[in-house]
N, CA, C and O atoms as CSV, one atom per row, in Angstrom:
chain,resi,resn,atom,element,x,y,z
A,1,MET,N,N,1.137,-19.955,5.669
A,1,MET,CA,C,1.699,-19.212,4.581
A,1,MET,C,C,3.168,-18.980,4.881
A,1,MET,O,O,3.500,-18.535,5.980
A,2,PRO,N,N,4.061,-19.268,3.935
A,2,PRO,CA,C,5.492,-19.097,4.178
A,2,PRO,C,C,5.833,-17.622,4.306
A,2,PRO,O,O,5.153,-16.764,3.743
A,3,ARG,N,N,6.886,-17.339,5.048
A,3,ARG,CA,C,7.297,-15.948,5.201
A,3,ARG,C,C,8.711,-15.787,4.671
A,3,ARG,O,O,9.511,-16.723,4.685
A,4,SER,N,N,8.994,-14.601,4.213
A,4,SER,CA,C,10.329,-14.292,3.707
A,4,SER,C,C,11.261,-14.025,4.875
A,4,SER,O,O,10.820,-13.747,5.991
A,5,ALA,N,N,12.547,-14.111,4.603
A,5,ALA,CA,C,13.541,-13.799,5.635
A,5,ALA,C,C,13.290,-12.383,6.140
A,5,ALA,O,O,13.079,-11.462,5.352
A,6,GLY,N,N,13.314,-12.221,7.443
A,6,GLY,CA,C,13.098,-10.916,8.040
A,6,GLY,C,C,11.651,-10.586,8.332
A,6,GLY,O,O,11.375,-9.641,9.071
A,7,GLN,N,N,10.720,-11.340,7.772
A,7,GLN,CA,C,9.314,-11.084,8.061
A,7,GLN,C,C,8.939,-11.678,9.402
A,7,GLN,O,O,9.469,-12.708,9.818
A,8,LYS,N,N,8.029,-11.016,10.058
A,8,LYS,CA,C,7.579,-11.479,11.362
A,8,LYS,C,C,6.535,-12.576,11.204
A,8,LYS,O,O,5.781,-12.615,10.231
A,9,ARG,N,N,6.515,-13.462,12.187
A,9,ARG,CA,C,5.572,-14.576,12.214
A,9,ARG,C,C,4.174,-14.042,12.535
A,9,ARG,O,O,4.022,-13.131,13.348
A,10,LEU,N,N,3.158,-14.615,11.891
A,10,LEU,CA,C,1.769,-14.259,12.178
A,10,LEU,C,C,1.215,-15.150,13.274
A,10,LEU,O,O,1.441,-16.360,13.281
A,11,GLU,N,N,0.490,-14.545,14.196
A,11,GLU,CA,C,-0.238,-15.276,15.236
A,11,GLU,C,C,-1.656,-14.721,15.269
A,11,GLU,O,O,-1.866,-13.515,15.137
A,12,TRP,N,N,-2.619,-15.608,15.445
A,12,TRP,CA,C,-4.009,-15.185,15.591
A,12,TRP,C,C,-4.438,-15.375,17.035
A,12,TRP,O,O,-4.203,-16.434,17.618
A,13,ALA,N,N,-5.065,-14.362,17.618
A,13,ALA,CA,C,-5.749,-14.553,18.893
A,13,ALA,C,C,-6.905,-15.518,18.625
A,13,ALA,O,O,-7.509,-15.478,17.553
A,14,ARG,N,N,-7.206,-16.367,19.575
A,14,ARG,CA,C,-8.243,-17.381,19.365
A,14,ARG,C,C,-9.576,-16.753,18.940
A,14,ARG,O,O,-10.219,-17.239,18.010
A,15,ALA,N,N,-9.990,-15.686,19.609
A,15,ALA,CA,C,-11.272,-15.052,19.277
A,15,ALA,C,C,-11.263,-14.503,17.853
A,15,ALA,O,O,-12.270,-14.590,17.150
A,16,ALA,N,N,-10.140,-13.940,17.425
A,16,ALA,CA,C,-10.034,-13.412,16.064
A,16,ALA,C,C,-10.120,-14.544,15.046
A,16,ALA,O,O,-10.817,-14.428,14.038
A,17,ARG,N,N,-9.410,-15.634,15.312
A,17,ARG,CA,C,-9.436,-16.770,14.384
A,17,ARG,C,C,-10.817,-17.401,14.321
A,17,ARG,O,O,-11.290,-17.772,13.248
A,18,ASP,N,N,-11.465,-17.520,15.481
A,18,ASP,CA,C,-12.823,-18.073,15.513
A,18,ASP,C,C,-13.790,-17.197,14.720
A,18,ASP,O,O,-14.632,-17.712,13.984
A,19,ALA,N,N,-13.675,-15.870,14.865
A,19,ALA,CA,C,-14.541,-14.952,14.128
A,19,ALA,C,C,-14.278,-15.047,12.626
A,19,ALA,O,O,-15.215,-15.035,11.828
A,20,PHE,N,N,-13.009,-15.141,12.244
A,20,PHE,CA,C,-12.656,-15.289,10.831
A,20,PHE,C,C,-13.245,-16.581,10.265
A,20,PHE,O,O,-13.888,-16.569,9.216
A,21,ASP,N,N,-13.023,-17.691,10.962
A,21,ASP,CA,C,-13.542,-18.984,10.498
A,21,ASP,C,C,-15.061,-18.961,10.375
A,21,ASP,O,O,-15.612,-19.488,9.409
A,22,ALA,N,N,-15.741,-18.354,11.348
A,22,ALA,CA,C,-17.205,-18.274,11.307
A,22,ALA,C,C,-17.666,-17.440,10.112
A,22,ALA,O,O,-18.643,-17.795,9.453
A,23,SER,N,N,-16.977,-16.342,9.829
A,23,SER,CA,C,-17.326,-15.507,8.675
A,23,SER,C,C,-17.171,-16.275,7.369
A,23,SER,O,O,-18.047,-16.240,6.505
A,24,ILE,N,N,-16.055,-16.963,7.239
A,24,ILE,CA,C,-15.810,-17.716,6.008
A,24,ILE,C,C,-16.829,-18.842,5.860
A,24,ILE,O,O,-17.327,-19.079,4.760
A,25,ASP,N,N,-17.142,-19.531,6.941
A,25,ASP,CA,C,-18.166,-20.584,6.891
A,25,ASP,C,C,-19.511,-20.015,6.454
A,25,ASP,O,O,-20.202,-20.617,5.631
A,26,PHE,N,N,-19.886,-18.865,6.998
A,26,PHE,CA,C,-21.152,-18.221,6.649
A,26,PHE,C,C,-21.180,-17.858,5.166
A,26,PHE,O,O,-22.152,-18.145,4.469
A,27,ILE,N,N,-20.114,-17.230,4.692
A,27,ILE,CA,C,-20.035,-16.840,3.283
A,27,ILE,C,C,-20.068,-18.078,2.392
A,27,ILE,O,O,-20.742,-18.078,1.362
A,28,ALA,N,N,-19.351,-19.127,2.774
A,28,ALA,CA,C,-19.265,-20.349,1.958
A,28,ALA,C,C,-20.617,-21.032,1.806
A,28,ALA,O,O,-20.883,-21.647,0.773
A,29,ARG,N,N,-21.471,-20.935,2.815
A,29,ARG,CA,C,-22.808,-21.542,2.700
A,29,ARG,C,C,-23.614,-20.881,1.586
A,29,ARG,O,O,-24.417,-21.534,0.919
A,30,GLU,N,N,-23.395,-19.585,1.392
A,30,GLU,CA,C,-24.110,-18.847,0.350
A,30,GLU,C,C,-23.399,-18.913,-1.002
A,30,GLU,O,O,-24.035,-19.031,-2.049
A,31,ASP,N,N,-22.069,-18.834,-0.959
A,31,ASP,CA,C,-21.303,-18.738,-2.203
A,31,ASP,C,C,-19.856,-19.187,-1.967
A,31,ASP,O,O,-19.021,-18.385,-1.549
A,32,PRO,N,N,-19.557,-20.461,-2.233
A,32,PRO,CA,C,-18.205,-20.980,-2.000
A,32,PRO,C,C,-17.114,-20.223,-2.765
A,32,PRO,O,O,-16.007,-20.052,-2.255
A,33,PHE,N,N,-17.416,-19.778,-3.967
A,33,PHE,CA,C,-16.418,-19.037,-4.739
A,33,PHE,C,C,-16.029,-17.748,-4.016
A,33,PHE,O,O,-14.848,-17.420,-3.904
A,34,THR,N,N,-17.028,-17.029,-3.532
A,34,THR,CA,C,-16.759,-15.781,-2.815
A,34,THR,C,C,-15.961,-16.041,-1.548
A,34,THR,O,O,-15.070,-15.261,-1.212
A,35,ALA,N,N,-16.263,-17.114,-0.846
A,35,ALA,CA,C,-15.510,-17.457,0.369
A,35,ALA,C,C,-14.037,-17.673,0.036
A,35,ALA,O,O,-13.160,-17.185,0.748
A,36,ARG,N,N,-13.766,-18.401,-1.043
A,36,ARG,CA,C,-12.370,-18.615,-1.451
A,36,ARG,C,C,-11.696,-17.295,-1.818
A,36,ARG,O,O,-10.523,-17.081,-1.510
A,37,LEU,N,N,-12.440,-16.417,-2.475
A,37,LEU,CA,C,-11.912,-15.114,-2.857
A,37,LEU,C,C,-11.572,-14.272,-1.621
A,37,LEU,O,O,-10.536,-13.608,-1.588
A,38,VAL,N,N,-12.436,-14.300,-0.617
A,38,VAL,CA,C,-12.169,-13.558,0.622
A,38,VAL,C,C,-10.914,-14.107,1.295
A,38,VAL,O,O,-10.061,-13.337,1.736
A,39,VAL,N,N,-10.795,-15.429,1.378
A,39,VAL,CA,C,-9.604,-16.031,1.992
A,39,VAL,C,C,-8.348,-15.589,1.244
A,39,VAL,O,O,-7.344,-15.242,1.866
A,40,GLU,N,N,-8.401,-15.600,-0.070
A,40,GLU,CA,C,-7.247,-15.173,-0.874
A,40,GLU,C,C,-6.892,-13.713,-0.595
A,40,GLU,O,O,-5.717,-13.369,-0.466
A,41,ARG,N,N,-7.902,-12.866,-0.505
A,41,ARG,CA,C,-7.652,-11.443,-0.237
A,41,ARG,C,C,-7.076,-11.233,1.159
A,41,ARG,O,O,-6.216,-10.374,1.355
A,42,VAL,N,N,-7.545,-12.012,2.122
A,42,VAL,CA,C,-7.002,-11.923,3.482
A,42,VAL,C,C,-5.545,-12.371,3.485
A,42,VAL,O,O,-4.697,-11.713,4.086
A,43,GLU,N,N,-5.250,-13.478,2.823
A,43,GLU,CA,C,-3.864,-13.952,2.756
A,43,GLU,C,C,-2.958,-12.895,2.126
A,43,GLU,O,O,-1.849,-12.662,2.607
A,44,ASN,N,N,-3.429,-12.256,1.051
A,44,ASN,CA,C,-2.638,-11.204,0.408
A,44,ASN,C,C,-2.423,-10.022,1.347
A,44,ASN,O,O,-1.326,-9.469,1.414
A,45,ALA,N,N,-3.466,-9.640,2.069
A,45,ALA,CA,C,-3.356,-8.523,3.007
A,45,ALA,C,C,-2.387,-8.851,4.136
A,45,ALA,O,O,-1.592,-8.002,4.541
A,46,LEU,N,N,-2.449,-10.075,4.645
A,46,LEU,CA,C,-1.543,-10.465,5.726
A,46,LEU,C,C,-0.092,-10.478,5.253
A,46,LEU,O,O,0.812,-10.141,6.017
A,47,THR,N,N,0.132,-10.861,4.015
A,47,THR,CA,C,1.477,-10.800,3.444
A,47,THR,C,C,1.969,-9.353,3.401
A,47,THR,O,O,3.128,-9.075,3.712
A,48,GLU,N,N,1.082,-8.435,3.014
A,48,GLU,CA,C,1.438,-7.013,2.997
A,48,GLU,C,C,1.750,-6.505,4.398
A,48,GLU,O,O,2.709,-5.758,4.596
A,49,ILE,N,N,0.938,-6.913,5.364
A,49,ILE,CA,C,1.163,-6.477,6.746
A,49,ILE,C,C,2.489,-7.022,7.265
A,49,ILE,O,O,3.224,-6.313,7.952
A,50,GLN,N,N,2.799,-8.273,6.942
A,50,GLN,CA,C,4.091,-8.834,7.357
A,50,GLN,C,C,5.246,-8.029,6.771
A,50,GLN,O,O,6.233,-7.763,7.456
A,51,ALA,N,N,5.123,-7.648,5.519
A,51,ALA,CA,C,6.193,-6.905,4.850
A,51,ALA,C,C,6.269,-5.450,5.320
A,51,ALA,O,O,7.347,-4.857,5.348
A,52,HIS,N,N,5.119,-4.882,5.689
A,52,HIS,CA,C,5.032,-3.465,6.072
A,52,HIS,C,C,4.119,-3.330,7.291
A,52,HIS,O,O,2.972,-2.905,7.148
A,53,PRO,N,N,4.593,-3.678,8.474
A,53,PRO,CA,C,3.730,-3.718,9.661
A,53,PRO,C,C,3.039,-2.402,10.009
A,53,PRO,O,O,2.001,-2.418,10.671
A,54,LYS,N,N,3.576,-1.286,9.589
A,54,LYS,CA,C,2.962,0.013,9.912
A,54,LYS,C,C,1.895,0.418,8.896
A,54,LYS,O,O,1.386,1.538,8.958
A,55,ILE,N,N,1.548,-0.463,7.969
A,55,ILE,CA,C,0.597,-0.144,6.910
A,55,ILE,C,C,-0.800,0.173,7.450
A,55,ILE,O,O,-1.521,0.980,6.862
A,56,GLY,N,N,-1.182,-0.448,8.548
A,56,GLY,CA,C,-2.503,-0.194,9.131
A,56,GLY,C,C,-2.541,1.145,9.846
A,56,GLY,O,O,-1.506,1.686,10.236
A,57,ARG,N,N,-3.745,1.673,10.013
A,57,ARG,CA,C,-3.890,2.939,10.737
A,57,ARG,C,C,-3.878,2.680,12.235
A,57,ARG,O,O,-4.301,1.611,12.674
A,58,PRO,N,N,-3.401,3.636,13.033
A,58,PRO,CA,C,-3.448,3.459,14.486
A,58,PRO,C,C,-4.890,3.228,14.939
A,58,PRO,O,O,-5.818,3.865,14.441
A,59,ALA,N,N,-5.062,2.314,15.884
A,59,ALA,CA,C,-6.413,1.938,16.331
A,59,ALA,C,C,-6.435,1.763,17.839
A,59,ALA,O,O,-6.568,0.647,18.341
A,60,GLY,N,N,-6.307,2.852,18.548
A,60,GLY,CA,C,-6.404,2.772,19.994
A,60,GLY,C,C,-5.053,2.605,20.665
A,60,GLY,O,O,-3.999,2.873,20.089
A,61,ALA,N,N,-5.129,2.158,21.890
A,61,ALA,CA,C,-3.955,2.097,22.764
A,61,ALA,C,C,-3.067,0.894,22.478
A,61,ALA,O,O,-3.439,-0.022,21.745
A,62,ARG,N,N,-1.905,0.925,23.068
A,62,ARG,CA,C,-0.962,-0.195,23.109
A,62,ARG,C,C,-0.519,-0.688,21.729
A,62,ARG,O,O,-0.324,-1.886,21.526
A,63,GLY,N,N,-0.365,0.229,20.799
A,63,GLY,CA,C,0.199,-0.143,19.510
A,63,GLY,C,C,-0.721,-0.892,18.568
A,63,GLY,O,O,-0.257,-1.464,17.582
A,64,ARG,N,N,-1.999,-0.902,18.847
A,64,ARG,CA,C,-2.928,-1.579,17.929
A,64,ARG,C,C,-3.028,-0.814,16.620
A,64,ARG,O,O,-2.943,0.414,16.580
A,65,ARG,N,N,-3.210,-1.577,15.557
A,65,ARG,CA,C,-3.407,-0.997,14.240
A,65,ARG,C,C,-4.595,-1.700,13.593
A,65,ARG,O,O,-4.914,-2.839,13.932
A,66,ALA,N,N,-5.245,-1.010,12.657
A,66,ALA,CA,C,-6.383,-1.576,11.932
A,66,ALA,C,C,-6.072,-1.540,10.445
A,66,ALA,O,O,-5.489,-0.582,9.937
A,67,PHE,N,N,-6.470,-2.597,9.763
A,67,PHE,CA,C,-6.254,-2.676,8.321
A,67,PHE,C,C,-7.529,-3.189,7.673
A,67,PHE,O,O,-8.031,-4.257,8.023
A,68,SER,N,N,-8.050,-2.414,6.718
A,68,SER,CA,C,-9.233,-2.831,5.967
A,68,SER,C,C,-8.797,-3.785,4.867
A,68,SER,O,O,-7.954,-3.446,4.037
A,69,ILE,N,N,-9.371,-4.970,4.866
A,69,ILE,CA,C,-9.045,-5.958,3.835
A,69,ILE,C,C,-9.761,-5.523,2.555
A,69,ILE,O,O,-10.991,-5.477,2.531
A,70,PRO,N,N,-9.021,-5.204,1.492
A,70,PRO,CA,C,-9.645,-4.682,0.280
A,70,PRO,C,C,-10.740,-5.601,-0.281
A,70,PRO,O,O,-10.586,-6.820,-0.368
A,71,ASN,N,N,-11.841,-4.961,-0.651
A,71,ASN,CA,C,-12.951,-5.629,-1.343
A,71,ASN,C,C,-13.561,-6.791,-0.571
A,71,ASN,O,O,-14.030,-7.757,-1.173
A,72,THR,N,N,-13.558,-6.705,0.756
A,72,THR,CA,C,-14.186,-7.762,1.557
A,72,THR,C,C,-15.198,-7.226,2.556
A,72,THR,O,O,-16.066,-7.971,3.010
A,73,GLY,N,N,-15.106,-5.953,2.907
A,73,GLY,CA,C,-15.969,-5.408,3.944
A,73,GLY,C,C,-15.537,-5.802,5.344
A,73,GLY,O,O,-16.323,-5.689,6.285
A,74,HIS,N,N,-14.301,-6.265,5.501
A,74,HIS,CA,C,-13.793,-6.694,6.807
A,74,HIS,C,C,-12.538,-5.915,7.190
A,74,HIS,O,O,-11.818,-5.388,6.343
A,75,ILE,N,N,-12.308,-5.866,8.492
A,75,ILE,CA,C,-11.145,-5.189,9.064
A,75,ILE,C,C,-10.477,-6.140,10.040
A,75,ILE,O,O,-11.143,-6.916,10.725
A,76,ILE,N,N,-9.160,-6.073,10.098
A,76,ILE,CA,C,-8.451,-6.779,11.167
A,76,ILE,C,C,-7.749,-5.747,12.036
A,76,ILE,O,O,-7.246,-4.737,11.544
A,77,ASN,N,N,-7.726,-6.013,13.310
A,77,ASN,CA,C,-6.898,-5.261,14.247
A,77,ASN,C,C,-5.719,-6.148,14.588
A,77,ASN,O,O,-5.869,-7.356,14.772
A,78,TYR,N,N,-4.546,-5.543,14.671
A,78,TYR,CA,C,-3.343,-6.321,14.957
A,78,TYR,C,C,-2.365,-5.487,15.764
A,78,TYR,O,O,-2.498,-4.268,15.877
A,79,ARG,N,N,-1.394,-6.165,16.314
A,79,ARG,CA,C,-0.317,-5.515,17.065
A,79,ARG,C,C,1.000,-6.148,16.638
A,79,ARG,O,O,1.109,-7.366,16.490
A,80,GLU,N,N,1.984,-5.302,16.445
A,80,GLU,CA,C,3.330,-5.767,16.099
A,80,GLU,C,C,4.160,-5.883,17.375
A,80,GLU,O,O,4.155,-4.979,18.210
A,81,THR,N,N,4.868,-6.995,17.520
A,81,THR,CA,C,5.851,-7.148,18.590
A,81,THR,C,C,7.221,-7.302,17.931
A,81,THR,O,O,7.341,-7.182,16.712
A,82,LYS,N,N,8.234,-7.562,18.719
A,82,LYS,CA,C,9.577,-7.722,18.150
A,82,LYS,C,C,9.649,-8.859,17.144
A,82,LYS,O,O,10.381,-8.768,16.158
A,83,SER,N,N,8.897,-9.931,17.379
A,83,SER,CA,C,9.023,-11.106,16.518
A,83,SER,C,C,7.735,-11.533,15.820
A,83,SER,O,O,7.764,-12.434,14.982
A,84,THR,N,N,6.606,-10.904,16.149
A,84,THR,CA,C,5.335,-11.363,15.580
A,84,THR,C,C,4.441,-10.205,15.150
A,84,THR,O,O,4.633,-9.050,15.532
A,85,ILE,N,N,3.462,-10.571,14.339
A,85,ILE,CA,C,2.295,-9.741,14.058
A,85,ILE,C,C,1.130,-10.554,14.620
A,85,ILE,O,O,0.835,-11.642,14.126
A,86,ARG,N,N,0.476,-10.034,15.642
A,86,ARG,CA,C,-0.617,-10.765,16.294
A,86,ARG,C,C,-1.949,-10.177,15.845
A,86,ARG,O,O,-2.234,-9.001,16.069
A,87,ILE,N,N,-2.763,-11.021,15.202
A,87,ILE,CA,C,-4.097,-10.621,14.771
A,87,ILE,C,C,-4.998,-10.677,16.000
A,87,ILE,O,O,-5.206,-11.742,16.582
A,88,LEU,N,N,-5.530,-9.522,16.387
A,88,LEU,CA,C,-6.305,-9.417,17.617
A,88,LEU,C,C,-7.807,-9.522,17.393
A,88,LEU,O,O,-8.539,-10.026,18.244
A,89,ARG,N,N,-8.261,-9.035,16.224
A,89,ARG,CA,C,-9.702,-9.007,15.993
A,89,ARG,C,C,-9.993,-9.019,14.503
A,89,ARG,O,O,-9.242,-8.455,13.707
A,90,TRP,N,N,-11.092,-9.668,14.133
A,90,TRP,CA,C,-11.597,-9.717,12.761
A,90,TRP,C,C,-13.055,-9.313,12.840
A,90,TRP,O,O,-13.803,-9.886,13.632
A,91,TYR,N,N,-13.490,-8.330,12.033
A,91,TYR,CA,C,-14.887,-7.905,12.109
A,91,TYR,C,C,-15.320,-7.218,10.822
A,91,TYR,O,O,-14.500,-6.784,10.013
A,92,ARG,N,N,-16.650,-7.135,10.662
A,92,ARG,CA,C,-17.235,-6.436,9.524
A,92,ARG,C,C,-16.991,-4.944,9.685
A,92,ARG,O,O,-17.061,-4.418,10.795
A,93,SER,N,N,-16.710,-4.272,8.601
A,93,SER,CA,C,-16.439,-2.835,8.675
A,93,SER,C,C,-17.675,-2.042,9.089
A,93,SER,O,O,-17.548,-0.913,9.564
A,94,LYS,N,N,-18.860,-2.609,8.919
A,94,LYS,CA,C,-20.092,-1.909,9.292
A,94,LYS,C,C,-20.423,-2.051,10.768
A,94,LYS,O,O,-21.340,-1.394,11.262
A,95,GLN,N,N,-19.686,-2.905,11.485
A,95,GLN,CA,C,-19.911,-3.041,12.917
A,95,GLN,C,C,-19.455,-1.780,13.625
A,95,GLN,O,O,-18.490,-1.138,13.210
A,96,ASN,N,N,-20.145,-1.431,14.686
A,96,ASN,CA,C,-19.726,-0.310,15.520
A,96,ASN,C,C,-18.831,-0.872,16.612
A,96,ASN,O,O,-19.312,-1.365,17.632
A,97,VAL,N,N,-17.534,-0.792,16.391
A,97,VAL,CA,C,-16.571,-1.410,17.301
A,97,VAL,C,C,-15.909,-0.328,18.137
A,97,VAL,O,O,-15.334,0.610,17.586
A,98,PRO,N,N,-15.981,-0.443,19.468
A,98,PRO,CA,C,-15.298,0.552,20.295
A,98,PRO,C,C,-13.792,0.460,20.120
A,98,PRO,O,O,-13.257,-0.623,19.885
A,99,ARG,N,N,-13.114,1.574,20.232
A,99,ARG,CA,C,-11.655,1.594,20.090
A,99,ARG,C,C,-11.022,1.310,21.380
A,99,ARG,O,O,-9.795,1.281,21.473
C-alpha cells in the first residue's frame, strides 16, 4: 500500500503476518466476499495508524499499542519507531491475550 509523504513505513513481524494470512485463508474458505472485506478494513485501519500512530490504546510495555480493526473482531498490536510502524501481533478480540 502506498504511503503519503511523512508517513512511516509498515513492517509486519513474521508471526503477525502468518497469523493474519491464516485468518484470511480460514475466512475465505467459508466466505470469500467476507475475507476481501476484512482485508479492505485492515488496509483502511493501517492507513489510519500510519497517519495517526497514537490512535491505538497503550498495550503493555515498550511502547506497544493495540488497535481494534472495526467490524472484524480482530486486534493488532503495534509499535512505532522513528521510521516504521511494526505490526507485532494479529489476533481475535475474544482471545485472552496476556499484556
